[in-house]
C-alpha positions, 0 to 999 in steps of 0.5 A: 949644188944647192946649199943646206940640203943634207946639212939641214938635217944636222944643222942644229946638231952641229950648231949647238955651240952657237949662243942663240940666246946671247945673240937674241939679247943683243939683237933685241937690244938693237931693235929696242934702241930704235923703238922696235919693241913689238909688231911685224918683223921679217927674218931674212934667211931664217934657216931652221928658225932658231932666231925667229922662234926667240923673237916670236916668243918675245912679242914680235909677229914674225915672218921667216924667209929662206930659200932652203925647203929642207931648212924650212921643214925643220923650222915648221916642226919647231913652230908646231912644237912651240905653237907660235904664230910664225909665217914661213915663206920659201923665197929667194931673198933676191926677189922676195915678196910680202903682202905689206910692210914690216917694222923691221927686217933682221938677217943674222948668221951671215946670210948676207955673205951668201949673196955673191954679187954686189949688184944682187946685194943692192937688189936685196937691200932695195927690196928690204927698203920697199917692204919696210915701214916708213923709217923702219930698221934693217939689222944684219950681220956679216962675216968679215974679210979678216975672218975668212982670211984667218980661216984660209985653207983648213979642214974641220971635222966633227963626229957626233952620234947622229951625224958627222961632217968634214969641212974643207975650207978655201978662201980666194983673197983676190975674188973675196970668195970663201968656199967650203966643201961639206961631206956629211954622214947623217944617221938614218933609222935604227939600223945604225946606217948613215947616208952620205951627202956632199955640198959646196957653199960659197960666201963673199966678203964685203968691205964696210964701204961696199956695204955702205954703198949698196945701202945707199944705192938701194935708197936706204940710209946707212946708220951705223955698224958695230963690232959684233955683240958690242957697241964698238966700231968695227976694227981690223980684227973684227970677225963679225959685224952688225950693220944698221940701216933705215928705210928712206923715201916713203914719207917723202913720196907720201908728202909728194902725193898730198 
């Protein structure tokens, strides 16, 4: 079943505890560290556009790509309200296309964990490398195997006035696949009725070594990784990490043509 269909309607409602402003400041600091202070930036797996809006409102020319039509519909409504100049595209990140290159690509909120096959991850990274300016920067985050193992088998439930969900989680430590079944009840209209949705989401845990190998296979340069929201190296108890890679190859090809 396709992810983020019914859940798209209540995604922001149930993600209101995510400190997007804090995440944005950290991400912006990383971008500026690599001299990306403005220009064209791609948000890969942009969802409902929360981070895309923050970056666009702070001087970046933003493109957002996501597979979910429902998530992009919500992002488009935010764009209409903010009047920010953002281009949203509905594409699969495993085969996305742009009209030209960008200064940086970012991907947050564990979008890369949704790529379940290592070979597909290499393909995503290869496309990123292709669409980055020479020396352009790729910054993305990942949930770690430690986090999924800690979640294990558990059930999470939350009830709000406009919707509720039940989250049944299971982590397969052999396959490194985290599965969660969502049952959602979304309020519709003024009659107090709720529509039921059911979705199943799958995410994969990757080791940092697997990520490094995928980056290098894609032709990019692995730069560094951090324990999320710090400048410290990842440790065995890191629940989320940020990885930074750099475009390679374009300047060499230009030199070869001269």
